[in-house]
Every structure is written in structure tokens, then in C-alpha cells.
N, C-alpha and C positions, 0 to 999 in steps of 0.2 A: 213741172216745177222745179224751180234751182233747190240744191240741199244747201241749208241753212248752217250744217258745217259738213265742208266738202271734205270728201276721203284723200288724203295724203300718204302714198306709198313710199318706199325708195328701193332701188336695186342697183346694182354695178352698173358701168358705164359697157355699152356694148359697140363695136365698131360700126355698126348701121345708124348708131345715134348722132354720127358725127355731123350731117347737113342738118338736122334739128337743133343741135346742142350750138353751132355756129349763129344758126338765125337766133336762139335765145341769147346769145353772147351780143350779138349786134344789137337785138331791142332792147336789152335790158342798159347799155350803154347810151343808145341813142335817146331812150324816153325817161330813165330813172335818173342819169346823170346830167342831164341838159341844163338843170341850175347851177351845177358844180364846174364844169367844164365848157369851152367854147365849141362851138361848130368843129372846128379845124381840129383840135383836140381830140373831140369824138370821133371822127372821120379815121385820125390816125391811129387811135384806140382800136376801133373797129379793123382796120387792115389786118390785125393779128389771127383775125378768121378768114381773109380773102384767098390764102391756100390751104384749103379744107383737108387735104391730105396730112397736111404739116400740123393743122390745129388737131386731127384727129390721133395723130403719134403722141402729140404733147399729152393729150387726155388719157392715152393708151399708156404712156410710159408712167403715169402716175397712178395712184388709187382714186380714181373718181367714181362718185356716185351722182346718180340721176334721181332725183324726186319727181313722183306722178303726182298728177291730180286726175283724180278718177281713169287712172290707168295712163294719161298721156304725159309724156314730158314737159315739165315747166319750169326745171331749175337742174343746176349740178352744181358741185363743190369739188376741189382737188388736193389731196394732200400730195405734196412734192417728195418730202422726206420725212423723217418719223416725227420733226415736229413744223414743218411748216405748210400752212393752208396756202396754196397757189391760186386756185381760181374757185370765185361762189358770184354765181350770176343768176336771176329770176327773171322770168319774164313778164315783162309790167303788169300784164291781166291777171298773175298770180301773186303781185307783190302784197305784204302784211297779211297773207293766209297760214304763215308758218312754215313754208318749205324750208328758206334760208335758217331757220332756227333748228330744225329737223335736222338739215345736213351737217350744220355745226356742232350739233352735240353728236352724229355720231362721226364727225370726223375728230373731235376733243379725244372720243373713247377710242378709236382707232390710234390716234397719235400715243397716248397714254399706254394701249397695251403693247405698243411697239417701243415703248421705253423713254419717250421724250419727257423731260420735266416740264416744258413750257410748249406752248402753240405760239408762232410767229404770224402774223399777216401785214402784208403792204397793202393797207385798207384805203381806198380811194376816199376823195372830201366825201362823196356820198354815201358810202357804208361804214365810214366814222362812228357814227352816233350808235348803230347797229352795233357793232363791236364792243364800243365802250360800256354799253346796256350789258354785254355778256359778260362783261369782266376784264375785259383785255385793256392794258395801259398803254398809252401813246409812251413809244421810247424815242424817235427822231422825225423829223421832217424829212423827206425826199422830193428830188424832181428826178422823172425817169424821161429819158428821150425816146419817142415815137416818131420816126420818120422826121420831118422837119419841126415837129412841134416839143413842147415840155409839158409834161404832167406832174402835178403833184401827189402825194400821198402821203400816207404817214407808218411808220414801221409800228405795230403793235405787237404786245405781248402778253400770254395768261397763261399763268403758271397752273399745271395740271396736276390733279392727286395723285399722289405715291401709290404706285401698284402694289397689292397685296393689304392694302388697309381698309377702312370701314366703308370709303365712298365709293 
């Protein structure tokens, strides 16, 4: 029988995760972003994972955390610099189970511990409301070139608590 409260956990990225995280990346874009981006835009966006070695190198070059559901990877997030959330992707089958919130909570803590005063993300139109609900404030709209396509996103920021405080 399925668990009413699935067990989520988290661990650091391992190079062996690359093929599965590339698949999570593609599935997330294809299914969760379908209402916000055209098929051509989605294809151009998903192409970032076509070269799995480069995709894995990007993940390994950042602080990447993997969310596990009952021990299997279902989502990932990466912190590019002390204050930039680069990637957050959740497999559609695990959407709305708390994996993204768990990952962003951890990324916020890591960024704050590394001295960042704020966390910045370039949120897709699909993720905009998720980040807004978490206290991120829109700063500007952007257009990003992917192959022959242009995709819109929004730069959003969230102030982080000062380190050494009571927060």
C-alpha cells in the first residue's frame, strides 16, 4: 500500500547521478512547463542535457543536492555561487510532494552560511509562483536564447537572514 506521507531525504550529487538527473531535467521541462512554453522552446531548453558529460560537469561544478523519495532521486537543485540558485527541477511524478521546498530550504541555508545576503534565481514562468510563495520578489523579466528559441524568465531575489542572529 502506498504511503500517505512519502519519505523524502536529501544527499549531495554523485557523478553517477548524471543520467538520471538529466532525465528528471527533461521530464520536468516537458511535462511541468508545457503550459508556459511552446514545444519548440521546451526542446531547445531540454537540449542543455543532450551532452550528459557537460551536464554532469555543470552539476559537479556547483553545490548540487539531490532529493530522494523512498531512496530514489526525484529532484535536484544547485547553488552556483554563494547567492545564486542555478537549477531546481522536480520529476513530474514527484511534483507537489515537498521535494522542491526541501531543496530550496537547504540551498537557502547553504547560501546564508557562505555569507550571501540574498538568494537570486532566474525563475521560469512555471516556477515563478513557487518562488513568490517562498518570499522571492521579482526584480526583472528576461529573455534567454536557447538555440533558435527565446525563453522568458524572471530574476527573483530573497533576502537571507544575517548569520549569527536568532533566525
